[in-house]
C-alpha positions in Angstrom: 40.5 -46.2 -8.9 37.2 -46.5 -10.7 35.3 -45.5 -7.6 37.5 -42.5 -7.1 36.9 -41.3 -10.6 33.2 -41.8 -10.2 33.2 -39.7 -7.0 34.9 -36.8 -8.6 33.2 -36.7 -12.0 31.8 -33.2 -12.0 31.2 -32.9 -15.8 27.7 -31.9 -16.9 26.6 -34.1 -19.8 23.3 -33.6 -21.6 21.3 -36.8 -21.7 20.0 -36.8 -25.2 17.5 -39.6 -24.6 16.1 -37.8 -21.5 15.7 -34.6 -23.6 13.8 -36.5 -26.3 11.4 -37.9 -23.6 10.9 -34.4 -22.1 10.2 -33.0 -25.6 7.4 -35.6 -26.2 5.8 -34.8 -22.8 3.5 -31.9 -22.1 6.0 -29.1 -21.4 6.3 -27.8 -17.8 6.6 -24.0 -18.1 8.3 -22.0 -15.4 8.5 -18.2 -15.1 12.2 -17.1 -15.0 14.4 -14.1 -15.3 17.8 -14.4 -17.0 20.3 -11.8 -15.8 22.3 -10.0 -18.5 24.9 -8.0 -16.5 28.3 -8.5 -14.8 29.3 -11.9 -13.4 25.6 -12.8 -13.3 25.4 -12.9 -17.1 23.4 -15.9 -18.1 22.2 -16.9 -14.6 18.6 -17.9 -14.7 16.4 -17.4 -11.6 13.0 -19.1 -11.1 10.2 -16.8 -9.9 8.3 -18.9 -7.4 4.8 -18.4 -5.9 4.7 -16.3 -2.7 8.2 -15.1 -3.2 9.4 -11.6 -3.9 12.9 -11.1 -5.5 14.5 -7.8 -4.7 17.1 -6.5 -7.2 19.6 -3.7 -6.6 23.0 -2.6 -5.4 22.6 -3.7 -1.8 24.1 -7.0 -0.7 20.8 -7.5 1.2 18.9 -7.8 -2.1 18.1 -11.3 -3.4 19.9 -10.4 -6.6 22.8 -8.0 -5.9 24.1 -6.2 -9.0 27.2 -4.0 -8.2 26.4 -1.2 -10.6 26.7 2.4 -9.5 23.6 3.5 -11.6 21.3 1.2 -9.6 19.6 2.1 -6.4 20.4 0.1 -3.3 16.9 -1.5 -3.7 15.9 -0.8 -7.2 13.0 -3.1 -8.1 11.2 -6.3 -7.1 9.9 -9.2 -9.2 7.0 -11.2 -7.7 4.3 -13.6 -8.8 0.6 -13.5 -8.2 -1.2 -16.5 -9.5 -0.1 -17.2 -13.0 1.2 -13.7 -13.6 4.6 -12.2 -12.8 5.1 -8.5 -12.1 8.0 -6.1 -11.7 7.6 -3.2 -9.3 9.9 -0.1 -9.0 11.1 0.5 -5.4 11.3 4.3 -5.7 14.6 4.0 -7.5 16.6 7.1 -8.6 16.9 6.1 -12.3 13.7 4.2 -12.8 12.6 0.8 -14.0 11.6 0.3 -17.6 10.0 -2.6 -19.5 11.0 -2.6 -23.2 11.9 1.1 -22.9 8.7 2.3 -21.1 9.0 3.5 -17.5 6.8 1.6 -15.1 5.8 1.6 -11.5 4.1 -1.9 -11.6 3.8 -3.9 -14.7 2.8 -7.5 -15.5 5.6 -9.1 -17.5 5.1 -10.9 -20.8 7.2 -13.6 -22.4 10.3 -12.0 -23.9 10.1 -8.7 -22.0 13.4 -7.0 -21.3 13.7 -5.0 -18.1 16.0 -2.0 -17.8 17.2 -0.5 -14.6 18.0 3.0 -15.6 19.6 2.6 -19.0 21.0 -0.9 -18.2 19.3 -3.9 -19.7 19.4 -6.0 -16.5 17.3 -9.1 -17.3 15.0 -10.8 -19.7 11.7 -12.4 -18.6 10.6 -15.7 -20.1 8.4 -18.8 -19.6 11.0 -21.6 -19.7 10.6 -25.3 -20.0 12.7 -27.8 -18.1 15.1 -28.5 -21.0 16.1 -24.8 -21.3 16.4 -24.6 -17.5 18.9 -27.5 -17.5 20.9 -26.0 -20.4 21.0 -22.5 -18.8 22.2 -24.1 -15.5 25.0 -25.9 -17.3 26.1 -22.9 -19.2 26.2 -20.7 -16.0 28.1 -23.4 -14.2 30.6 -23.6 -17.0 31.2 -19.8 -16.7 31.5 -19.7 -12.9 32.9 -23.1 -11.9 36.4 -24.5 -12.1 36.2 -27.3 -14.7 38.5 -29.7 -12.9 37.3 -29.5 -9.3 33.8 -28.2 -9.6 34.2 -25.4 -7.1 33.9 -21.8 -8.0 36.6 -20.2 -10.1 38.7 -17.2 -9.4 36.7 -14.6 -11.3 33.4 -15.6 -9.6 35.2 -15.6 -6.2 36.5 -12.1 -6.6 33.1 -10.6 -7.5 31.4 -12.4 -4.6 34.0 -11.7 -2.0 33.9 -8.0 -2.8 30.1 -8.1 -2.2 30.5 -10.1 1.0 33.1 -7.7 2.3 30.9 -4.7 1.6 27.9 -6.3 3.4 29.9 -7.5 6.4 31.7 -4.2 6.7 28.4 -2.2 6.6 26.6 -4.5 9.0 29.6 -4.9 11.4 29.5 -8.7 11.1 32.7 -10.6 11.2 34.0 -12.1 7.9 36.9 -14.6 7.8 39.0 -15.4 4.8 41.1 -18.6 4.6 43.7 -19.0 1.9 45.7 -22.2 1.4 48.3 -23.7 -0.9 49.3 -27.3 -1.2 52.8 -28.0 0.0 55.3 -29.3 -2.6 52.6 -30.1 -5.1 55.0 -29.7 -8.0 56.8 -32.8 -6.9 53.5 -34.8 -7.3 53.1 -33.7 -10.9 56.8 -34.2 -11.6 57.0 -37.7 -10.1 53.6 -39.2 -10.8 52.3 -37.1 -13.7 49.6 -34.4 -14.1 46.7 -36.9 -14.2 47.7 -38.0 -10.7 48.0 -34.3 -9.7 44.5 -33.6 -11.0 43.1 -36.5 -9.0 44.8 -35.2 -5.8 43.3 -31.7 -6.4 39.8 -33.2 -6.7 40.4 -35.3 -3.6 41.5 -32.2 -1.7 38.2 -30.5 -2.6 36.3 -33.5 -1.4 38.1 -33.5 2.0 37.6 -29.7 2.5 33.9 -29.9 1.6 33.3 -32.4 4.3 34.7 -29.9 6.9 33.1 -26.6 5.9 29.6 -25.3 6.1 27.3 -25.1 3.1 27.2 -21.3 3.3 31.0 -21.1 3.1 32.2 -19.9 -0.3 34.9 -22.3 -1.6 36.9 -21.4 -4.7 40.0 -22.5 -6.6 42.2 -19.4 -6.8 44.8 -20.8 -9.2 46.9 -23.9 -9.6 47.0 -25.6 -6.1 45.8 -22.4 -4.3 42.3 -22.4 -2.9 40.3 -19.9 -0.8 37.3 -20.1 1.6 35.1 -17.2 2.6 33.6 -17.9 6.1 30.6 -15.7 6.5 29.8 -14.3 10.0 32.7 -16.1 11.5 35.0 -14.5 14.2 38.7 -14.9 14.2 39.0 -17.6 16.9 36.4 -19.8 15.3 38.0 -19.3 11.8 41.4 -20.4 13.3 39.9 -23.4 14.9 38.0 -24.5 11.8 41.1 -24.0 9.7 43.2 -26.1 12.0 40.6 -28.9 11.5 41.1 -28.5 7.8 44.9 -28.6 8.0 44.7 -31.8 10.1 42.1 -33.5 7.8 44.3 -32.9 4.8 47.6 -33.9 6.4 46.1 -37.1 7.8 44.3 -38.1 4.6 45.7 -40.8 2.3 45.5 -39.8 -1.4 45.3 -42.9 -3.5 45.9 -43.1 -7.2 45.9 -46.7 -8.4 48.8 -48.4 -6.5 50.2 -45.0 -5.4 49.4 -43.7 -1.9 50.3 -40.1 -1.1 50.4 -37.8 1.8 49.7 -34.1 1.1 49.8 -31.1 3.4 48.9 -27.5 3.0 49.9 -24.1 4.4 47.0 -21.8 5.5 46.6 -18.1 6.1 43.7 -16.7 8.0 42.4 -13.1 8.4 39.1 -11.7 9.8 37.3 -8.5 9.1 36.2 -7.2 12.5 35.7 -3.6 13.8 36.4 -2.1 10.4 40.1 -3.3 10.6 40.3 -3.6 6.8 39.3 -0.9 4.3 38.7 -3.1 1.2 38.4 -6.6 0.0 41.7 -6.3 -1.8 43.5 -5.3 1.4 42.1 -8.3 3.1 43.2 -10.6 0.3 46.7 -9.2 0.3 46.9 -9.8 4.1 45.7 -13.4 3.9 48.1 -14.2 1.1 51.0 -12.9 3.2 49.9 -15.1 6.1 49.9 -18.1 3.9 53.5 -17.4 2.8 54.5 -17.0 6.4 53.1 -20.5 7.0 55.3 -21.7 4.1 58.4 -20.0 5.6 57.7 -21.3 9.0 57.9 -25.0 7.9 54.7 -25.6 5.9 51.7 -27.7 7.1 50.8 -24.9 9.4 48.0 -22.3 10.0 49.1 -18.7 10.5 46.5 -16.0 11.3 46.5 -12.3 11.5 44.2 -10.7 14.1 44.3 -7.0 13.4 42.7 -4.6 15.8 40.3 -2.0 14.4 
């Protein structure tokens, strides 16, 4: 039981003693930009040497901001030696530093960069303590506090961007939606603490079977969703069947209690422009999951729709 809790402890705790030691040391200053818009609000990005960060509406940008007023590739932030610069990429509405339009400008600590009339990010030289705090604050806003995977709000924003990118580039995008079978009985019989541990264990099992680039989120309650990038329908079905088998064969242990849990899965794939929107795809995969429930649970049901 103790080992299980240790494995699933995803809480970020600030180590006060470590902060005190860092404060006494010579500070390590890192150039960063902190985003100030949409679901990226509060996300801090380090500007590394020999690296150019493109910012714009296009999913191909390093930082994609889904804002109509932005150009597809609006500006770039790059570092040369100790200095960091912002460069406009022939944008329609211009790039501004503290209200002044620029083509290329070296950034100073505290500068605010506007893309058109939108305050997009703040530039700062940040020490390690602030970097750690910013990371924890951003994780709190985008991660599910119980399981540590992404939350529903962050999933919805990112899935929409992935859909637009894969739709435009004609790459396949698969969506897997699953719901734990009869999970209410676990909570009713053994209590919500046991149910919470089961949910954490489910996440652990799933993470061992998916790729690092797959986007795994808790959708709500015992419902979870996986975005499989550049994955065709047969491969998505095969991978999901592996997940189904891994969960149904896993023993969930809570103290002296040993449980078996299964899940019902729905799978759909964007191929040949067969879906017109991310929402349409989400509705389709949800209906496939409910079909799996109706057909006996512990099952994978997919929908291969021709374009």
